[in-house]
N, C-alpha and C positions, 0 to 999 in steps of 0.2 A: 573258364576252363572247358566247359561243354562246347562252346562255339569254336574254340581253338581245336579241340579234338575232331569236331565235325569238319573243319577246314582241312586238317591233316588227312582225314579219311578221303575227302573229296580230292585233295591233291594227289593222293596215292592212286585213286581211280583214274584221274586225268593223265598221270604219268604212264600208267599201264596202257591207256588208249593211245597215247603218243608213241609209246614203244611198239605197240602193235602196228601202227601205221608205218613207222620207220622200218619194221621188219619186212613189210611188203615192198617198200622202196629198196631196201637192201637186197632182197631176193631178186628183184628185177635188175638191179645194178650188177649183181653177181652173174645173172643170166646174160647180160650184155657183155660182160667181161670174159665170157667163156672162151672166145677165140684166143684171148691173151693167156689164159690159164689152161691151155690144151692138156698138158701133161699132169697137172695137179688139180684139175677142177673138182674131181671127186673128193679129195681131201679138204679143199676149201669149202665145198658144199657140206661135208660132214662137220667140219669145225663150226661153220656158220649155224647149222642146225643145232649143234650142241650148245653154243652160246645163247641161241634163242630160247632153248628149253631151260637153260640155267637161269636166264633172266625172267622167264615166265614163272618158274618155281619161286624165285626170290620175290617177285612181285606178288604172287599169291600169298606167300608167307607174310609179307609186309601188310598186305590188305587184311589178312586175318587178324594180325596183331592190332592194326588200327581199328578194326571193327570191334574187337574185344575191349580195347581201351575206351572207345566211345561208349560201348554198352556199360562198362563199369562206371564211367563218369555220369552217364544218364541215370543209372540206378542210384548212385550217391546223391545226385541232384534231386531225384524224386523222394528219396528217404528224407533228405533235409527239408524239402517242401512239406512233407507230411508231418515231420517233427515241428516245424514252424507253425503249422496249422493247429497241432495239438497244444503247443505252448500258448498260442494266441487264445484258444478256447479256455485253457486253464486260467490265464490271466483275466479273461472276461468274467469267468465264474468267480474268481477271487475278488474282483472288483465289485461284482454284484453282491456277493456275500458281505463284503465290508460295508457297502452302502446300506444293506439290510440291517446289519448290526448297528450302524450309526442311527438309522431311522428308529430302530427299536429302543436304543439308548435315549434318543430325544423324546420318544413317546413316554418312556418310563420316567424321565426327568420331569416332563410336563405333568404327568399324573401325580408324581410326588409333590411338585410345587402346588398343584391344585389341592391336594390333600392338606398340605401345610396351611394354605390360605383358608380352607374350610375349617380346620382346627382353630386357627386364630380367630376366625369370625365366630365360631361356636363359643370360645372362651370369652369373647368380648360381648357379654350380655348387656342388654340395656337395663338400666335401673331407673327408678323414678327420679333420681338425683342427677341425671345426665346434664341438665342445664347448668350445674355448678362447675362442670369440667371445661367449659368453654373458655 
C-alpha cells in the first residue's frame, strides 16, 4: 500500500510537470495562431489562461490529497512496525520466562529426586546380617 501511494504521488507530480510543459507549448501555439484569431484573440487568451489556472489548482489539490494519503499510510506503516517490534519483544520475554520456569521446575524435580534417594539410602541401614540377604 505504501509503495502504491508513493507511485500515485509520483504520478501526480509527473502529470503536473507534463501539464506545465504542455502549457508552454499551448501558449506558443496560441501565439502563432494570433493572425488567424485577430478578432477574438483576447477572449481565446483569457479562456486559455483560465483553463490553465483551473488545471493548476486541480493539480495542486490532487497533489495535496496524494501527499496526505501517503503520509497517513506511512504513519500507519510505522505504527504497525512499532507494534510488531513490541509484540516480538513480549514474545521473547514470554519465551524466556517459560524457559526459566521449566529450568526451575527441572531443578526442583532433581532436588526432590535426590532427596528421595537420600532418604531411601538413609533408611537402608546396613546390619551385621546383610550377607543373608544375598
